[in-house]
CHARMM internal coordinates of N, CA and C (Angstrom, degrees):
IC EDIT
DIST 1 N 1 CA 1.4502
DIST 1 CA 1 C 1.5441
ANGL 1 N 1 CA 1 C 107.94
DIST 1 C 2 N 1.3117
ANGL 1 CA 1 C 2 N 115.85
DIHE 1 N 1 CA 1 C 2 N -82.13
DIST 2 N 2 CA 1.4498
ANGL 1 C 2 N 2 CA 121.73
DIHE 1 CA 1 C 2 N 2 CA 176.47
DIST 2 CA 2 C 1.5005
ANGL 2 N 2 CA 2 C 110.43
DIHE 1 C 2 N 2 CA 2 C -99.20
DIST 2 C 3 N 1.2422
ANGL 2 CA 2 C 3 N 120.77
DIHE 2 N 2 CA 2 C 3 N 107.12
DIST 3 N 3 CA 1.4381
ANGL 2 C 3 N 3 CA 124.27
DIHE 2 CA 2 C 3 N 3 CA -176.47
DIST 3 CA 3 C 1.5185
ANGL 3 N 3 CA 3 C 113.20
DIHE 2 C 3 N 3 CA 3 C -61.78
DIST 3 C 4 N 1.2946
ANGL 3 CA 3 C 4 N 116.55
DIHE 3 N 3 CA 3 C 4 N -30.92
DIST 4 N 4 CA 1.4792
ANGL 3 C 4 N 4 CA 122.07
DIHE 3 CA 3 C 4 N 4 CA -178.92
DIST 4 CA 4 C 1.5166
ANGL 4 N 4 CA 4 C 111.35
DIHE 3 C 4 N 4 CA 4 C -61.55
DIST 4 C 5 N 1.3413
ANGL 4 CA 4 C 5 N 119.25
DIHE 4 N 4 CA 4 C 5 N -24.37
DIST 5 N 5 CA 1.4042
ANGL 4 C 5 N 5 CA 122.45
DIHE 4 CA 4 C 5 N 5 CA -176.91
DIST 5 CA 5 C 1.4813
ANGL 5 N 5 CA 5 C 112.97
DIHE 4 C 5 N 5 CA 5 C -102.75
DIST 5 C 6 N 1.2964
ANGL 5 CA 5 C 6 N 119.67
DIHE 5 N 5 CA 5 C 6 N 12.73
DIST 6 N 6 CA 1.4486
ANGL 5 C 6 N 6 CA 124.12
DIHE 5 CA 5 C 6 N 6 CA 177.56
DIST 6 CA 6 C 1.4917
ANGL 6 N 6 CA 6 C 108.64
DIHE 5 C 6 N 6 CA 6 C -85.94
DIST 6 C 7 N 1.3371
ANGL 6 CA 6 C 7 N 116.63
DIHE 6 N 6 CA 6 C 7 N 106.07
DIST 7 N 7 CA 1.5045
ANGL 6 C 7 N 7 CA 121.96
DIHE 6 CA 6 C 7 N 7 CA -176.04
DIST 7 CA 7 C 1.5561
ANGL 7 N 7 CA 7 C 110.29
DIHE 6 C 7 N 7 CA 7 C -68.99
DIST 7 C 8 N 1.3156
ANGL 7 CA 7 C 8 N 118.41
DIHE 7 N 7 CA 7 C 8 N -12.11
DIST 8 N 8 CA 1.4640
ANGL 7 C 8 N 8 CA 118.36
DIHE 7 CA 7 C 8 N 8 CA -178.37
DIST 8 CA 8 C 1.5543
ANGL 8 N 8 CA 8 C 110.04
DIHE 7 C 8 N 8 CA 8 C -81.72
DIST 8 C 9 N 1.3028
ANGL 8 CA 8 C 9 N 117.60
DIHE 8 N 8 CA 8 C 9 N -8.65
DIST 9 N 9 CA 1.4607
ANGL 8 C 9 N 9 CA 120.30
DIHE 8 CA 8 C 9 N 9 CA 179.55
DIST 9 CA 9 C 1.5437
ANGL 9 N 9 CA 9 C 108.25
DIHE 8 C 9 N 9 CA 9 C -77.35
DIST 9 C 10 N 1.3052
ANGL 9 CA 9 C 10 N 116.34
DIHE 9 N 9 CA 9 C 10 N 121.68
DIST 10 N 10 CA 1.4461
ANGL 9 C 10 N 10 CA 120.12
DIHE 9 CA 9 C 10 N 10 CA 179.80
DIST 10 CA 10 C 1.5570
ANGL 10 N 10 CA 10 C 113.48
DIHE 9 C 10 N 10 CA 10 C -69.35
DIST 10 C 11 N 1.3121
ANGL 10 CA 10 C 11 N 116.29
DIHE 10 N 10 CA 10 C 11 N -23.59
DIST 11 N 11 CA 1.4187
ANGL 10 C 11 N 11 CA 117.72
DIHE 10 CA 10 C 11 N 11 CA -175.47
DIST 11 CA 11 C 1.5571
ANGL 11 N 11 CA 11 C 111.37
DIHE 10 C 11 N 11 CA 11 C -96.71
DIST 11 C 12 N 1.3189
ANGL 11 CA 11 C 12 N 117.18
DIHE 11 N 11 CA 11 C 12 N 7.83
DIST 12 N 12 CA 1.4417
ANGL 11 C 12 N 12 CA 120.61
DIHE 11 CA 11 C 12 N 12 CA 178.23
DIST 12 CA 12 C 1.5291
ANGL 12 N 12 CA 12 C 110.69
DIHE 11 C 12 N 12 CA 12 C -71.41
DIST 12 C 13 N 1.2949
ANGL 12 CA 12 C 13 N 120.19
DIHE 12 N 12 CA 12 C 13 N 126.63
DIST 13 N 13 CA 1.4955
ANGL 12 C 13 N 13 CA 122.07
DIHE 12 CA 12 C 13 N 13 CA 179.41
DIST 13 CA 13 C 1.5147
ANGL 13 N 13 CA 13 C 108.01
DIHE 12 C 13 N 13 CA 13 C -65.98
DIST 13 C 14 N 1.3369
ANGL 13 CA 13 C 14 N 113.71
DIHE 13 N 13 CA 13 C 14 N 140.81
DIST 14 N 14 CA 1.4891
ANGL 13 C 14 N 14 CA 119.60
DIHE 13 CA 13 C 14 N 14 CA 172.39
DIST 14 CA 14 C 1.5201
ANGL 14 N 14 CA 14 C 110.72
DIHE 13 C 14 N 14 CA 14 C -80.49
DIST 14 C 15 N 1.3015
ANGL 14 CA 14 C 15 N 115.73
DIHE 14 N 14 CA 14 C 15 N 135.70
DIST 15 N 15 CA 1.4337
ANGL 14 C 15 N 15 CA 121.15
DIHE 14 CA 14 C 15 N 15 CA -177.52
DIST 15 CA 15 C 1.5613
ANGL 15 N 15 CA 15 C 109.19
DIHE 14 C 15 N 15 CA 15 C -96.48
DIST 15 C 16 N 1.3213
ANGL 15 CA 15 C 16 N 119.05
DIHE 15 N 15 CA 15 C 16 N 178.05
DIST 16 N 16 CA 1.4401
ANGL 15 C 16 N 16 CA 123.56
DIHE 15 CA 15 C 16 N 16 CA -176.68
DIST 16 CA 16 C 1.5381
ANGL 16 N 16 CA 16 C 112.74
DIHE 15 C 16 N 16 CA 16 C -58.95
DIST 16 C 17 N 1.3171
ANGL 16 CA 16 C 17 N 118.25
DIHE 16 N 16 CA 16 C 17 N -40.02
DIST 17 N 17 CA 1.4616
ANGL 16 C 17 N 17 CA 120.11
DIHE 16 CA 16 C 17 N 17 CA 179.17
DIST 17 CA 17 C 1.5260
ANGL 17 N 17 CA 17 C 110.86
DIHE 16 C 17 N 17 CA 17 C -69.11
DIST 17 C 18 N 1.3305
ANGL 17 CA 17 C 18 N 117.98
DIHE 17 N 17 CA 17 C 18 N -36.55
DIST 18 N 18 CA 1.4204
ANGL 17 C 18 N 18 CA 122.44
DIHE 17 CA 17 C 18 N 18 CA 177.86
DIST 18 CA 18 C 1.5402
ANGL 18 N 18 CA 18 C 108.84
DIHE 17 C 18 N 18 CA 18 C -62.12
DIST 18 C 19 N 1.3508
ANGL 18 CA 18 C 19 N 114.81
DIHE 18 N 18 CA 18 C 19 N -50.75
DIST 19 N 19 CA 1.4480
ANGL 18 C 19 N 19 CA 119.43
DIHE 18 CA 18 C 19 N 19 CA -177.98
DIST 19 CA 19 C 1.5332
ANGL 19 N 19 CA 19 C 113.25
DIHE 18 C 19 N 19 CA 19 C -64.55
DIST 19 C 20 N 1.3090
ANGL 19 CA 19 C 20 N 115.84
DIHE 19 N 19 CA 19 C 20 N -34.99
DIST 20 N 20 CA 1.4716
ANGL 19 C 20 N 20 CA 119.80
DIHE 19 CA 19 C 20 N 20 CA 175.60
DIST 20 CA 20 C 1.5191
ANGL 20 N 20 CA 20 C 112.31
DIHE 19 C 20 N 20 CA 20 C -61.07
DIST 20 C 21 N 1.3648
ANGL 20 CA 20 C 21 N 116.10
DIHE 20 N 20 CA 20 C 21 N -45.05
DIST 21 N 21 CA 1.4541
ANGL 20 C 21 N 21 CA 120.73
DIHE 20 CA 20 C 21 N 21 CA 176.43
DIST 21 CA 21 C 1.4831
ANGL 21 N 21 CA 21 C 112.29
DIHE 20 C 21 N 21 CA 21 C -61.10
DIST 21 C 22 N 1.3324
ANGL 21 CA 21 C 22 N 117.63
DIHE 21 N 21 CA 21 C 22 N -49.67
DIST 22 N 22 CA 1.4435
ANGL 21 C 22 N 22 CA 121.43
DIHE 21 CA 21 C 22 N 22 CA -177.92
DIST 22 CA 22 C 1.5181
ANGL 22 N 22 CA 22 C 111.33
DIHE 21 C 22 N 22 CA 22 C -64.56
DIST 22 C 23 N 1.2944
ANGL 22 CA 22 C 23 N 118.24
DIHE 22 N 22 CA 22 C 23 N -39.03
DIST 23 N 23 CA 1.4500
ANGL 22 C 23 N 23 CA 121.90
DIHE 22 CA 22 C 23 N 23 CA 176.33
DIST 23 CA 23 C 1.5049
ANGL 23 N 23 CA 23 C 111.88
DIHE 22 C 23 N 23 CA 23 C -61.51
DIST 23 C 24 N 1.3358
ANGL 23 CA 23 C 24 N 118.16
DIHE 23 N 23 CA 23 C 24 N -45.73
DIST 24 N 24 CA 1.4398
ANGL 23 C 24 N 24 CA 122.50
DIHE 23 CA 23 C 24 N 24 CA 177.70
DIST 24 CA 24 C 1.5741
ANGL 24 N 24 CA 24 C 111.99
DIHE 23 C 24 N 24 CA 24 C -59.07
DIST 24 C 25 N 1.2770
ANGL 24 CA 24 C 25 N 115.84
DIHE 24 N 24 CA 24 C 25 N -44.12
DIST 25 N 25 CA 1.4666
ANGL 24 C 25 N 25 CA 120.17
DIHE 24 CA 24 C 25 N 25 CA -179.61
DIST 25 CA 25 C 1.5408
ANGL 25 N 25 CA 25 C 108.09
DIHE 24 C 25 N 25 CA 25 C -65.91
DIST 25 C 26 N 1.3170
ANGL 25 CA 25 C 26 N 118.04
DIHE 25 N 25 CA 25 C 26 N -46.90
DIST 26 N 26 CA 1.4382
ANGL 25 C 26 N 26 CA 120.65
DIHE 25 CA 25 C 26 N 26 CA -178.53
DIST 26 CA 26 C 1.5610
ANGL 26 N 26 CA 26 C 110.71
DIHE 25 C 26 N 26 CA 26 C -63.43
DIST 26 C 27 N 1.3078
ANGL 26 CA 26 C 27 N 118.20
DIHE 26 N 26 CA 26 C 27 N -38.63
DIST 27 N 27 CA 1.4645
ANGL 26 C 27 N 27 CA 120.84
DIHE 26 CA 26 C 27 N 27 CA 179.19
DIST 27 CA 27 C 1.5133
ANGL 27 N 27 CA 27 C 109.18
DIHE 26 C 27 N 27 CA 27 C -64.25
DIST 27 C 28 N 1.3215
ANGL 27 CA 27 C 28 N 117.64
DIHE 27 N 27 CA 27 C 28 N -43.78
DIST 28 N 28 CA 1.4435
ANGL 27 C 28 N 28 CA 122.42
DIHE 27 CA 27 C 28 N 28 CA 179.14
DIST 28 CA 28 C 1.5412
ANGL 28 N 28 CA 28 C 109.43
DIHE 27 C 28 N 28 CA 28 C -61.47
DIST 28 C 29 N 1.2917
ANGL 28 CA 28 C 29 N 117.66
DIHE 28 N 28 CA 28 C 29 N -44.14
DIST 29 N 29 CA 1.4485
ANGL 28 C 29 N 29 CA 122.97
DIHE 28 CA 28 C 29 N 29 CA 179.22
DIST 29 CA 29 C 1.5239
ANGL 29 N 29 CA 29 C 111.49
DIHE 28 C 29 N 29 CA 29 C -61.59
DIST 29 C 30 N 1.3158
ANGL 29 CA 29 C 30 N 116.70
DIHE 29 N 29 CA 29 C 30 N -45.58
DIST 30 N 30 CA 1.4719
ANGL 29 C 30 N 30 CA 121.75
DIHE 29 CA 29 C 30 N 30 CA -177.18
DIST 30 CA 30 C 1.5371
ANGL 30 N 30 CA 30 C 109.74
DIHE 29 C 30 N 30 CA 30 C -66.66
DIST 30 C 31 N 1.3133
ANGL 30 CA 30 C 31 N 116.56
DIHE 30 N 30 CA 30 C 31 N -37.75
DIST 31 N 31 CA 1.4354
ANGL 30 C 31 N 31 CA 121.58
DIHE 30 CA 30 C 31 N 31 CA 179.45
DIST 31 CA 31 C 1.5553
ANGL 31 N 31 CA 31 C 110.44
DIHE 30 C 31 N 31 CA 31 C -65.11
DIST 31 C 32 N 1.3087
ANGL 31 CA 31 C 32 N 115.38
DIHE 31 N 31 CA 31 C 32 N -45.15
DIST 32 N 32 CA 1.4775
ANGL 31 C 32 N 32 CA 122.01
DIHE 31 CA 31 C 32 N 32 CA 178.54
DIST 32 CA 32 C 1.5710
ANGL 32 N 32 CA 32 C 111.64
DIHE 31 C 32 N 32 CA 32 C -62.71
DIST 32 C 33 N 1.3233
ANGL 32 CA 32 C 33 N 114.52
DIHE 32 N 32 CA 32 C 33 N -40.28
DIST 33 N 33 CA 1.4761
ANGL 32 C 33 N 33 CA 121.90
DIHE 32 CA 32 C 33 N 33 CA -179.62
DIST 33 CA 33 C 1.5049
ANGL 33 N 33 CA 33 C 113.79
DIHE 32 C 33 N 33 CA 33 C -83.87
DIST 33 C 34 N 1.3468
ANGL 33 CA 33 C 34 N 115.72
DIHE 33 N 33 CA 33 C 34 N -11.86
DIST 34 N 34 CA 1.4594
ANGL 33 C 34 N 34 CA 122.97
DIHE 33 CA 33 C 34 N 34 CA -174.45
DIST 34 CA 34 C 1.5014
ANGL 34 N 34 CA 34 C 110.76
DIHE 33 C 34 N 34 CA 34 C 53.10
DIST 34 C 35 N 1.3361
ANGL 34 CA 34 C 35 N 114.66
DIHE 34 N 34 CA 34 C 35 N 49.43
DIST 35 N 35 CA 1.4445
ANGL 34 C 35 N 35 CA 121.30
DIHE 34 CA 34 C 35 N 35 CA 177.82
DIST 35 CA 35 C 1.5439
ANGL 35 N 35 CA 35 C 110.18
DIHE 34 C 35 N 35 CA 35 C -114.12
DIST 35 C 36 N 1.2824
ANGL 35 CA 35 C 36 N 115.05
DIHE 35 N 35 CA 35 C 36 N 147.78
DIST 36 N 36 CA 1.4617
ANGL 35 C 36 N 36 CA 121.18
DIHE 35 CA 35 C 36 N 36 CA 175.06
DIST 36 CA 36 C 1.5020
ANGL 36 N 36 CA 36 C 110.00
DIHE 35 C 36 N 36 CA 36 C -68.30
DIST 36 C 37 N 1.3372
ANGL 36 CA 36 C 37 N 118.96
DIHE 36 N 36 CA 36 C 37 N 133.49
DIST 37 N 37 CA 1.4416
ANGL 36 C 37 N 37 CA 120.81
DIHE 36 CA 36 C 37 N 37 CA -179.19
DIST 37 CA 37 C 1.5504
ANGL 37 N 37 CA 37 C 112.93
DIHE 36 C 37 N 37 CA 37 C -62.79
DIST 37 C 38 N 1.2739
ANGL 37 CA 37 C 38 N 116.88
DIHE 37 N 37 CA 37 C 38 N -12.84
DIST 38 N 38 CA 1.4861
ANGL 37 C 38 N 38 CA 118.79
DIHE 37 CA 37 C 38 N 38 CA -178.87
DIST 38 CA 38 C 1.5773
ANGL 38 N 38 CA 38 C 109.67
DIHE 37 C 38 N 38 CA 38 C -100.54
DIST 38 C 39 N 1.3263
ANGL 38 CA 38 C 39 N 116.47
DIHE 38 N 38 CA 38 C 39 N 5.59
DIST 39 N 39 CA 1.4672
ANGL 38 C 39 N 39 CA 119.96
DIHE 38 CA 38 C 39 N 39 CA -177.88
DIST 39 CA 39 C 1.5419
ANGL 39 N 39 CA 39 C 110.26
DIHE 38 C 39 N 39 CA 39 C -77.36
DIST 39 C 40 N 1.3098
ANGL 39 CA 39 C 40 N 113.32
DIHE 39 N 39 CA 39 C 40 N 168.51
DIST 40 N 40 CA 1.4522
ANGL 39 C 40 N 40 CA 120.25
DIHE 39 CA 39 C 40 N 40 CA 176.38
DIST 40 CA 40 C 1.5647
ANGL 40 N 40 CA 40 C 110.29
DIHE 39 C 40 N 40 CA 40 C -65.45
DIST 40 C 41 N 1.3018
ANGL 40 CA 40 C 41 N 113.47
DIHE 40 N 40 CA 40 C 41 N -35.48
DIST 41 N 41 CA 1.4867
ANGL 40 C 41 N 41 CA 118.47
DIHE 40 CA 40 C 41 N 41 CA 179.66
DIST 41 CA 41 C 1.5244
ANGL 41 N 41 CA 41 C 109.92
DIHE 40 C 41 N 41 CA 41 C -63.83
DIST 41 C 42 N 1.3200
ANGL 41 CA 41 C 42 N 116.82
DIHE 41 N 41 CA 41 C 42 N -43.25
DIST 42 N 42 CA 1.4570
ANGL 41 C 42 N 42 CA 121.52
DIHE 41 CA 41 C 42 N 42 CA -179.73
DIST 42 CA 42 C 1.5629
ANGL 42 N 42 CA 42 C 110.31
DIHE 41 C 42 N 42 CA 42 C -69.13
DIST 42 C 43 N 1.3269
ANGL 42 CA 42 C 43 N 115.23
DIHE 42 N 42 CA 42 C 43 N -37.78
DIST 43 N 43 CA 1.4708
ANGL 42 C 43 N 43 CA 117.98
DIHE 42 CA 42 C 43 N 43 CA 178.12
DIST 43 CA 43 C 1.5405
ANGL 43 N 43 CA 43 C 111.46
DIHE 42 C 43 N 43 CA 43 C -65.80
DIST 43 C 44 N 1.2952
ANGL 43 CA 43 C 44 N 118.22
DIHE 43 N 43 CA 43 C 44 N -38.66
DIST 44 N 44 CA 1.4569
ANGL 43 C 44 N 44 CA 122.67
DIHE 43 CA 43 C 44 N 44 CA 176.71
DIST 44 CA 44 C 1.5562
ANGL 44 N 44 CA 44 C 109.95
DIHE 43 C 44 N 44 CA 44 C -63.26
DIST 44 C 45 N 1.3300
ANGL 44 CA 44 C 45 N 116.19
DIHE 44 N 44 CA 44 C 45 N -43.12
DIST 45 N 45 CA 1.4745
ANGL 44 C 45 N 45 CA 121.04
DIHE 44 CA 44 C 45 N 45 CA 178.30
DIST 45 CA 45 C 1.5290
ANGL 45 N 45 CA 45 C 109.58
DIHE 44 C 45 N 45 CA 45 C -64.64
DIST 45 C 46 N 1.3318
ANGL 45 CA 45 C 46 N 117.26
DIHE 45 N 45 CA 45 C 46 N -41.47
DIST 46 N 46 CA 1.4709
ANGL 45 C 46 N 46 CA 119.97
DIHE 45 CA 45 C 46 N 46 CA 179.22
DIST 46 CA 46 C 1.5269
ANGL 46 N 46 CA 46 C 111.89
DIHE 45 C 46 N 46 CA 46 C -62.58
DIST 46 C 47 N 1.3117
ANGL 46 CA 46 C 47 N 115.29
DIHE 46 N 46 CA 46 C 47 N -42.00
DIST 47 N 47 CA 1.4996
ANGL 46 C 47 N 47 CA 119.15
DIHE 46 CA 46 C 47 N 47 CA 177.51
DIST 47 CA 47 C 1.5440
ANGL 47 N 47 CA 47 C 110.26
DIHE 46 C 47 N 47 CA 47 C -62.03
DIST 47 C 48 N 1.3214
ANGL 47 CA 47 C 48 N 116.37
DIHE 47 N 47 CA 47 C 48 N -40.94
DIST 48 N 48 CA 1.4419
ANGL 47 C 48 N 48 CA 119.89
DIHE 47 CA 47 C 48 N 48 CA -177.84
DIST 48 CA 48 C 1.5137
ANGL 48 N 48 CA 48 C 109.55
DIHE 47 C 48 N 48 CA 48 C -69.22
DIST 48 C 49 N 1.3223
ANGL 48 CA 48 C 49 N 118.14
DIHE 48 N 48 CA 48 C 49 N -38.85
DIST 49 N 49 CA 1.4652
ANGL 48 C 49 N 49 CA 120.67
DIHE 48 CA 48 C 49 N 49 CA 175.74
DIST 49 CA 49 C 1.5209
ANGL 49 N 49 CA 49 C 111.95
DIHE 48 C 49 N 49 CA 49 C -58.36
DIST 49 C 50 N 1.2951
ANGL 49 CA 49 C 50 N 116.38
DIHE 49 N 49 CA 49 C 50 N -47.44
DIST 50 N 50 CA 1.4886
ANGL 49 C 50 N 50 CA 122.25
DIHE 49 CA 49 C 50 N 50 CA -178.15
DIST 50 CA 50 C 1.5021
ANGL 50 N 50 CA 50 C 108.72
DIHE 49 C 50 N 50 CA 50 C -65.64
DIST 50 C 51 N 1.3137
ANGL 50 CA 50 C 51 N 118.53
DIHE 50 N 50 CA 50 C 51 N -40.72
DIST 51 N 51 CA 1.4722
ANGL 50 C 51 N 51 CA 121.57
DIHE 50 CA 50 C 51 N 51 CA 177.72
DIST 51 CA 51 C 1.5301
ANGL 51 N 51 CA 51 C 108.83
DIHE 50 C 51 N 51 CA 51 C -60.80
DIST 51 C 52 N 1.3302
ANGL 51 CA 51 C 52 N 116.99
DIHE 51 N 51 CA 51 C 52 N -50.25
DIST 52 N 52 CA 1.4693
ANGL 51 C 52 N 52 CA 119.47
DIHE 51 CA 51 C 52 N 52 CA -178.95
DIST 52 CA 52 C 1.5248
ANGL 52 N 52 CA 52 C 110.29
DIHE 51 C 52 N 52 CA 52 C -60.16
DIST 52 C 53 N 1.3514
ANGL 52 CA 52 C 53 N 117.60
DIHE 52 N 52 CA 52 C 53 N -44.73
DIST 53 N 53 CA 1.4412
ANGL 52 C 53 N 53 CA 121.22
DIHE 52 CA 52 C 53 N 53 CA -175.58
DIST 53 CA 53 C 1.5169
ANGL 53 N 53 CA 53 C 111.45
DIHE 52 C 53 N 53 CA 53 C -63.23
DIST 53 C 54 N 1.2925
ANGL 53 CA 53 C 54 N 115.72
DIHE 53 N 53 CA 53 C 54 N -43.71
DIST 54 N 54 CA 1.4468
ANGL 53 C 54 N 54 CA 120.20
DIHE 53 CA 53 C 54 N 54 CA 179.81
DIST 54 CA 54 C 1.5252
ANGL 54 N 54 CA 54 C 112.35
DIHE 53 C 54 N 54 CA 54 C -72.98
DIST 54 C 55 N 1.3283
ANGL 54 CA 54 C 55 N 117.43
DIHE 54 N 54 CA 54 C 55 N -16.95
DIST 55 N 55 CA 1.4503
ANGL 54 C 55 N 55 CA 121.09
DIHE 54 CA 54 C 55 N 55 CA 175.00
DIST 55 CA 55 C 1.5439
ANGL 55 N 55 CA 55 C 111.72
DIHE 54 C 55 N 55 CA 55 C -85.45
DIST 55 C 56 N 1.3547
ANGL 55 CA 55 C 56 N 115.13
DIHE 55 N 55 CA 55 C 56 N -3.37
DIST 56 N 56 CA 1.4579
ANGL 55 C 56 N 56 CA 117.69
DIHE 55 CA 55 C 56 N 56 CA 176.97
DIST 56 CA 56 C 1.5085
ANGL 56 N 56 CA 56 C 116.72
DIHE 55 C 56 N 56 CA 56 C 113.20
DIST 56 C 57 N 1.2893
ANGL 56 CA 56 C 57 N 115.63
DIHE 56 N 56 CA 56 C 57 N -4.03
DIST 57 N 57 CA 1.5119
ANGL 56 C 57 N 57 CA 120.11
DIHE 56 CA 56 C 57 N 57 CA 178.95
DIST 57 CA 57 C 1.5390
ANGL 57 N 57 CA 57 C 106.54
DIHE 56 C 57 N 57 CA 57 C -83.65
DIST 57 C 58 N 1.2881
ANGL 57 CA 57 C 58 N 118.65
DIHE 57 N 57 CA 57 C 58 N 99.27
DIST 58 N 58 CA 1.4875
ANGL 57 C 58 N 58 CA 121.99
DIHE 57 CA 57 C 58 N 58 CA -173.28
DIST 58 CA 58 C 1.5531
ANGL 58 N 58 CA 58 C 112.60
DIHE 57 C 58 N 58 CA 58 C -115.73
DIST 58 C 59 N 1.3340
ANGL 58 CA 58 C 59 N 117.87
DIHE 58 N 58 CA 58 C 59 N -4.05
DIST 59 N 59 CA 1.3929
ANGL 58 C 59 N 59 CA 121.10
DIHE 58 CA 58 C 59 N 59 CA 179.52
DIST 59 CA 59 C 1.5226
ANGL 59 N 59 CA 59 C 110.68
DIHE 58 C 59 N 59 CA 59 C -85.41
DIST 59 C 60 N 1.3416
ANGL 59 CA 59 C 60 N 118.38
DIHE 59 N 59 CA 59 C 60 N 128.97
DIST 60 N 60 CA 1.4698
ANGL 59 C 60 N 60 CA 122.47
DIHE 59 CA 59 C 60 N 60 CA -175.20
DIST 60 CA 60 C 1.5283
ANGL 60 N 60 CA 60 C 113.33
DIHE 59 C 60 N 60 CA 60 C -54.68
DIST 60 C 61 N 1.2996
ANGL 60 CA 60 C 61 N 115.79
DIHE 60 N 60 CA 60 C 61 N -48.22
DIST 61 N 61 CA 1.4835
ANGL 60 C 61 N 61 CA 119.60
DIHE 60 CA 60 C 61 N 61 CA -178.38
DIST 61 CA 61 C 1.5119
ANGL 61 N 61 CA 61 C 112.41
DIHE 60 C 61 N 61 CA 61 C -64.20
DIST 61 C 62 N 1.3394
ANGL 61 CA 61 C 62 N 116.97
DIHE 61 N 61 CA 61 C 62 N -36.81
DIST 62 N 62 CA 1.4538
ANGL 61 C 62 N 62 CA 118.76
DIHE 61 CA 61 C 62 N 62 CA 178.53
DIST 62 CA 62 C 1.5282
ANGL 62 N 62 CA 62 C 110.18
DIHE 61 C 62 N 62 CA 62 C -71.58
DIST 62 C 63 N 1.3556
ANGL 62 CA 62 C 63 N 117.07
DIHE 62 N 62 CA 62 C 63 N -36.88
DIST 63 N 63 CA 1.4697
ANGL 62 C 63 N 63 CA 120.13
DIHE 62 CA 62 C 63 N 63 CA 177.18
DIST 63 CA 63 C 1.5447
ANGL 63 N 63 CA 63 C 108.13
DIHE 62 C 63 N 63 CA 63 C -61.88
DIST 63 C 64 N 1.2915
ANGL 63 CA 63 C 64 N 118.80
DIHE 63 N 63 CA 63 C 64 N -47.73
DIST 64 N 64 CA 1.4677
ANGL 63 C 64 N 64 CA 122.70
DIHE 63 CA 63 C 64 N 64 CA -179.68
DIST 64 CA 64 C 1.5235
ANGL 64 N 64 CA 64 C 110.33
DIHE 63 C 64 N 64 CA 64 C -59.27
DIST 64 C 65 N 1.3199
ANGL 64 CA 64 C 65 N 116.76
DIHE 64 N 64 CA 64 C 65 N -45.82
DIST 65 N 65 CA 1.4515
ANGL 64 C 65 N 65 CA 122.05
DIHE 64 CA 64 C 65 N 65 CA -178.02
DIST 65 CA 65 C 1.5457
ANGL 65 N 65 CA 65 C 110.60
DIHE 64 C 65 N 65 CA 65 C -63.84
DIST 65 C 66 N 1.2981
ANGL 65 CA 65 C 66 N 116.44
DIHE 65 N 65 CA 65 C 66 N -44.96
DIST 66 N 66 CA 1.4982
ANGL 65 C 66 N 66 CA 119.70
DIHE 65 CA 65 C 66 N 66 CA -179.00
DIST 66 CA 66 C 1.5637
ANGL 66 N 66 CA 66 C 110.35
DIHE 65 C 66 N 66 CA 66 C -68.75
DIST 66 C 67 N 1.3209
ANGL 66 CA 66 C 67 N 115.07
DIHE 66 N 66 CA 66 C 67 N -35.32
DIST 67 N 67 CA 1.4574
ANGL 66 C 67 N 67 CA 118.32
DIHE 66 CA 66 C 67 N 67 CA -178.28
DIST 67 CA 67 C 1.5413
ANGL 67 N 67 CA 67 C 109.59
DIHE 66 C 67 N 67 CA 67 C -65.14
DIST 67 C 68 N 1.3556
ANGL 67 CA 67 C 68 N 114.56
DIHE 67 N 67 CA 67 C 68 N -46.79
DIST 68 N 68 CA 1.4741
ANGL 67 C 68 N 68 CA 119.53
DIHE 67 CA 67 C 68 N 68 CA 179.19
DIST 68 CA 68 C 1.5250
ANGL 68 N 68 CA 68 C 112.12
DIHE 67 C 68 N 68 CA 68 C -67.50
DIST 68 C 69 N 1.3447
ANGL 68 CA 68 C 69 N 117.70
DIHE 68 N 68 CA 68 C 69 N -31.05
DIST 69 N 69 CA 1.4557
ANGL 68 C 69 N 69 CA 121.12
DIHE 68 CA 68 C 69 N 69 CA 174.95
DIST 69 CA 69 C 1.5788
ANGL 69 N 69 CA 69 C 109.58
DIHE 68 C 69 N 69 CA 69 C -64.58
DIST 69 C 70 N 1.3158
ANGL 69 CA 69 C 70 N 115.28
DIHE 69 N 69 CA 69 C 70 N -39.95
DIST 70 N 70 CA 1.4703
ANGL 69 C 70 N 70 CA 119.36
DIHE 69 CA 69 C 70 N 70 CA -177.89
DIST 70 CA 70 C 1.5139
ANGL 70 N 70 CA 70 C 112.20
DIHE 69 C 70 N 70 CA 70 C -76.93
DIST 70 C 71 N 1.3131
ANGL 70 CA 70 C 71 N 116.36
DIHE 70 N 70 CA 70 C 71 N -35.48
DIST 71 N 71 CA 1.4662
ANGL 70 C 71 N 71 CA 123.09
DIHE 70 CA 70 C 71 N 71 CA -177.93
DIST 71 CA 71 C 1.5636
ANGL 71 N 71 CA 71 C 109.51
DIHE 70 C 71 N 71 CA 71 C -128.71
DIST 71 C 72 N 1.3313
ANGL 71 CA 71 C 72 N 117.39
DIHE 71 N 71 CA 71 C 72 N 74.20
DIST 72 N 72 CA 1.4379
ANGL 71 C 72 N 72 CA 120.37
DIHE 71 CA 71 C 72 N 72 CA -174.20
DIST 72 CA 72 C 1.5516
ANGL 72 N 72 CA 72 C 111.94
DIHE 71 C 72 N 72 CA 72 C -63.21
DIST 72 C 73 N 1.2862
ANGL 72 CA 72 C 73 N 114.66
DIHE 72 N 72 CA 72 C 73 N 150.19
DIST 73 N 73 CA 1.4953
ANGL 72 C 73 N 73 CA 121.91
DIHE 72 CA 72 C 73 N 73 CA 179.07
DIST 73 CA 73 C 1.5015
ANGL 73 N 73 CA 73 C 107.16
DIHE 72 C 73 N 73 CA 73 C -80.92
END
COOR INIT
IC SEED 1 N 1 CA 1 C
IC BUILD
């Protein structure tokens, strides 16, 4: 219907609500892993979060679960 709202589009710009969610998940992840948010580890996690989100994974709990599955503590 409206292509702009299709989360599966990799070229769709992330809006403020999207970024807020991803930031919260990344902050939680970095706190649990005790890693600096500017570290390579955090950067890899951020890339994975954006990849997942743009692939259609938009639920916070699912994002957290998939992130920890990809980068276990």
